[in-house]
C-alpha positions as CSV (number, residue, x, y, z in Angstrom):
1,M,7.1,19.3,59.5
2,K,9.1,22.2,57.4
3,V,11.7,21.4,54.9
4,V,14.1,22.9,52.6
5,L,15.7,20.4,50.1
6,G,17.4,22.0,46.6
7,R,16.8,19.0,44.7
8,D,13.4,17.9,43.8
9,D,14.4,14.3,43.8
10,L,15.2,14.0,47.6
11,A,12.1,16.4,48.5
12,E,9.6,14.0,46.5
13,A,11.3,11.5,48.3
14,A,11.1,13.1,51.8
15,A,7.2,14.1,51.5
16,A,6.5,10.6,50.5
17,A,7.9,9.2,53.4
18,V,6.7,12.1,55.7
19,A,3.1,11.4,54.9
20,E,3.1,7.5,55.4
21,T,3.8,8.7,59.2
22,G,0.9,11.0,59.3
23,T,3.2,14.3,59.8
24,P,2.3,17.2,58.1
25,Y,4.8,18.0,55.5
26,E,5.5,21.5,54.0
27,R,8.7,22.2,51.7
28,L,9.7,25.7,52.2
29,D,10.1,27.4,48.6
30,I,13.7,29.3,49.5
31,K,16.0,29.2,46.5
32,P,19.2,29.3,46.8
33,V,18.8,26.9,49.9
34,H,21.7,28.9,51.7
35,R,19.5,31.3,52.4
36,A,17.6,29.0,54.3
37,S,20.6,28.1,56.9
38,R,20.4,31.0,59.5
39,G,16.7,30.3,60.2
40,F,17.4,26.9,60.4
41,V,20.4,27.3,62.9
42,D,18.1,30.1,64.7
43,G,15.2,27.9,64.8
44,T,12.9,30.1,63.2
45,G,13.0,28.3,60.0
46,A,12.7,25.2,58.8
47,D,12.8,22.1,60.9
48,L,14.8,19.6,58.3
49,C,17.3,21.6,55.9
50,E,20.0,21.7,53.4
51,L,22.9,23.3,54.2
52,A,26.4,23.7,54.1
53,I,28.5,21.0,55.9
54,V,30.7,24.2,57.6
55,T,27.7,25.9,58.2
56,L,26.3,22.8,60.4
57,L,29.9,22.4,62.0
58,Q,30.0,26.0,63.0
59,A,26.5,25.4,64.6
60,I,27.5,22.3,66.5
61,A,30.8,24.1,67.8
62,Q,28.4,27.1,69.2
63,G,25.9,24.7,70.8
64,R,23.0,25.4,68.8
65,E,20.2,22.5,68.6
66,V,21.0,21.5,65.4
67,L,21.9,17.9,64.5
68,L,23.1,16.1,61.3
69,L,21.2,13.8,59.6
70,P,23.7,12.0,57.3
71,I,22.7,12.3,53.8
72,T,24.7,14.5,51.2
73,A,22.5,16.5,49.0
74,L,25.7,17.9,47.0
75,G,29.4,16.8,47.0
76,R,31.8,18.0,44.2
77,D,35.3,18.4,43.1
78,Q,37.0,21.7,44.2
79,H,40.2,22.1,43.1
80,H,38.9,24.0,39.9
81,T,37.3,26.9,42.0
82,L,40.4,28.8,42.8
83,V,40.6,30.7,39.9
84,T,42.5,33.7,38.0
85,L,43.0,36.1,35.1
86,G,46.8,36.2,34.7
87,R,49.8,33.8,34.3
88,L,49.8,33.5,37.8
89,T,49.4,29.7,39.5
90,V,48.8,28.3,42.7
91,D,52.8,28.9,43.7
92,D,52.3,32.6,43.1
93,I,49.5,33.1,45.8
94,E,51.4,33.8,49.2
95,G,52.0,37.5,49.0
96,R,48.8,38.0,46.8
97,S,45.0,38.8,47.1
98,V,42.5,36.3,47.0
99,G,38.9,37.0,47.1
100,V,36.2,34.4,48.6
101,R,32.9,35.0,49.3
102,A,32.6,34.4,52.9
103,W,35.6,32.7,55.5
104,S,33.1,30.4,56.5
105,Q,32.0,29.5,52.9
106,T,32.4,25.9,52.4
107,T,34.3,25.6,48.9
108,G,36.7,28.1,50.4
109,V,37.3,26.0,53.6
110,W,38.0,22.8,51.2
111,V,40.2,24.9,48.7
112,R,42.2,26.8,51.8
113,G,42.6,23.0,53.3
114,F,44.3,22.1,50.1
115,L,46.5,24.9,49.6
116,T,48.2,24.3,53.3
117,E,48.2,20.5,52.5
118,Q,49.0,19.7,49.2
119,Y,50.6,23.2,48.1
120,G,52.6,24.0,51.7
121,V,50.9,27.6,51.4
122,D,50.9,30.0,54.8
123,L,47.2,31.1,54.7
124,R,48.7,34.2,56.8
125,K,51.0,35.5,54.2
126,V,48.1,35.8,51.4
127,D,45.9,38.6,51.4
128,W,42.2,37.3,52.0
129,R,39.3,39.3,51.2
130,T,35.9,38.5,51.8
131,Y,32.6,39.9,51.1
132,E,30.2,38.7,53.7
133,G,29.8,36.9,57.0
134,A,28.9,33.3,58.3
135,H,25.0,32.1,58.4
136,V,25.9,31.3,61.8
137,D,26.0,34.5,64.0
138,G,29.0,34.8,66.8
139,F,31.7,34.1,64.1
140,D,33.9,37.1,63.0
141,D,36.7,36.8,60.0
142,P,40.3,35.8,61.7
143,S,42.0,39.1,62.6
144,W,44.4,38.3,59.4
145,V,41.4,38.6,56.7
146,T,40.2,41.7,55.0
147,R,36.4,42.2,54.7
148,A,35.8,44.1,51.4
149,P,34.2,47.7,51.5
150,Q,30.4,47.8,51.4
151,G,28.6,47.1,48.0
152,A,31.7,45.3,46.6
153,K,31.1,42.2,44.8
154,L,33.7,39.4,44.4
155,P,32.9,38.7,40.4
156,A,33.5,42.2,39.6
157,D,36.8,42.4,41.9
158,F,38.0,39.7,40.1
159,L,37.0,40.6,36.7
160,D,38.4,44.3,37.1
161,G,41.5,43.0,38.8
162,R,41.1,44.3,42.0
163,I,42.1,41.0,43.6
164,D,44.6,38.3,41.9
165,F,42.9,35.2,42.7
166,G,39.1,34.2,43.4
167,I,37.4,31.0,44.9
168,M,34.3,30.7,43.0
169,G,31.8,28.1,42.4
170,N,28.1,29.0,41.0
171,E,29.4,32.6,41.6
172,L,31.9,32.0,38.8
173,P,31.2,34.4,36.0
174,G,31.5,33.9,32.7
175,D,34.8,35.1,30.8
176,D,37.0,33.5,28.2
177,R,40.0,34.9,30.5
178,I,39.3,33.0,32.9
179,R,41.5,29.8,34.1
180,T,41.9,27.4,36.8
181,A,45.0,28.4,39.4
182,I,46.1,24.7,39.8
183,A,47.2,23.1,36.5
184,D,45.3,20.0,35.4
185,A,42.6,20.6,38.2
186,R,40.1,18.0,37.5
187,E,42.8,15.4,37.4
188,V,44.8,16.5,40.7
189,A,41.1,16.8,42.3
190,A,40.4,12.7,41.1
191,A,43.9,12.1,42.5
192,W,43.2,13.5,45.8
193,A,39.6,11.9,45.9
194,A,41.4,8.8,45.2
195,R,43.7,9.3,48.3
196,T,41.4,10.1,50.7
197,G,38.9,7.9,49.9
198,F,35.9,10.5,49.2
199,T,35.0,13.6,47.0
200,P,34.6,16.6,48.9
201,V,31.1,17.3,50.5
202,N,29.3,20.6,50.4
203,H,25.6,20.2,51.3
204,V,24.3,18.0,54.1
205,L,21.0,17.6,55.6
206,G,20.5,19.3,59.1
207,V,17.4,18.5,61.6
208,R,16.6,20.5,64.4
209,E,16.8,18.9,67.7
210,T,13.5,19.5,69.0
211,A,11.9,17.9,65.6
212,A,14.0,15.1,65.8
213,R,12.5,14.4,69.4
214,E,9.1,15.3,68.3
215,H,8.8,13.7,65.0
216,A,11.3,10.6,65.5
217,P,9.4,8.4,63.4
218,A,9.1,10.8,60.5
219,I,12.6,11.8,60.5
220,L,13.7,8.0,60.2
221,A,11.4,7.4,57.7
222,A,12.6,10.3,55.7
223,F,16.1,9.3,56.0
224,D,15.3,5.8,54.8
225,A,13.8,7.4,51.5
226,L,16.3,10.4,50.8
227,R,19.0,7.4,51.3
228,T,17.7,5.6,48.8
229,A,16.8,8.5,46.5
230,A,20.1,9.7,46.8
231,A,21.7,6.2,45.7
232,A,19.8,6.4,42.3
233,A,20.9,9.9,41.7
234,P,23.3,10.4,39.0
235,T,26.0,11.3,41.4
236,A,25.6,8.6,43.8
237,A,29.1,7.6,42.8
238,I,30.3,11.0,44.9
239,D,27.6,11.7,47.5
240,P,28.2,9.3,50.7
241,A,25.4,8.7,53.1
242,G,25.0,7.2,56.7
243,F,27.8,7.6,59.3
244,A,30.0,5.3,58.1
245,G,29.9,7.5,54.7
246,L,30.2,11.0,56.0
247,R,32.8,10.5,59.1
248,A,35.9,10.9,56.7
249,P,34.2,14.0,54.7
250,F,33.4,15.6,58.2
251,T,36.7,14.7,60.1
252,R,38.8,16.1,57.6
253,A,36.6,19.2,56.9
254,S,36.3,20.2,60.5
255,A,40.0,20.0,60.9
256,Y,40.2,22.3,58.0
257,A,37.8,24.6,59.5
258,L,39.7,24.5,63.2
259,E,42.9,25.6,61.4
260,Q,41.3,28.2,59.6
261,E,39.6,30.1,62.3
262,V,36.4,29.2,61.1
263,I,35.3,26.9,64.2
264,P,36.4,28.0,67.7
265,R,36.8,24.4,69.0
266,A,37.5,20.6,67.5
267,V,34.0,19.3,66.6
268,D,34.6,15.3,66.9
269,F,32.4,13.1,64.6
270,E,31.8,10.7,67.5
271,E,30.0,14.2,69.3
272,I,27.9,14.7,66.1
273,V,27.1,10.5,66.0
274,D,25.7,10.6,69.7
275,R,24.1,13.8,69.6
276,T,21.9,12.8,66.6
277,C,21.1,9.2,67.9
278,A,20.2,10.4,71.1
279,A,17.6,12.8,69.9
280,L,16.3,10.3,67.8
281,G,16.4,7.7,70.5
282,V,18.2,4.8,68.4
283,P,21.9,2.9,67.7
284,A,24.0,4.5,65.1
285,S,23.7,1.6,63.0
286,R,20.1,2.8,62.0
287,L,21.6,5.7,60.4
288,G,24.1,3.8,58.7
289,G,26.7,4.0,61.5
């Protein structure tokens, strides 16, 4: 069984659990982990793979043979990722240019959801710029989104003032001029999490449907070990596991993605649960339902 996991603690836990079932285990060295997403979705890469929640939603919406194994690999606040160099604030965003690496990037989906939900922004009144496509073939940017010229880079365009705002997580450059567009972003994020009951989820685990059917005992053993390892991590308080824990984050992310034309149809969480359980031959309660 080929596995891609960014966190060593999760990878070690999965390896030990799978080994006990007698199933061969290979951790693929793919960094950053998002580079493994396309091969996983297409069926040419890993059997068990860490991937963005939006990538999984896109794959499921398109009928790909991928399933959710309900473990959070990465969750974090997102409000602070909307940044600017000048005196602009989130209230100035309509009519201005905003860059985001990809329209399907999970951080961007969360932030745009906040913009509509909390600040009343009409997304179609923003000059959106993207720099690459989705990890799932068959999805194009909405007609009201502009692709940056070939070779352009988001951090450079942002620092050189060619765009007014940027949505950037790990790719945020170091520059003392950069500040968050949302005042008191961390406090706002904490209040949002308190109100919704969860911190935004970025990465979860996906499993190929064929692997789930062929190696169900190994996948279930990996789930148990991963859930234990995730609960012991410093971020455990914000990283939900099990279907019950991930229901609210997936439901909200799916609604945002549909509104933003990131997915072509609504993806109901019960569909996700039913497909995983059918492939593994277990009730939802076995996976924290």
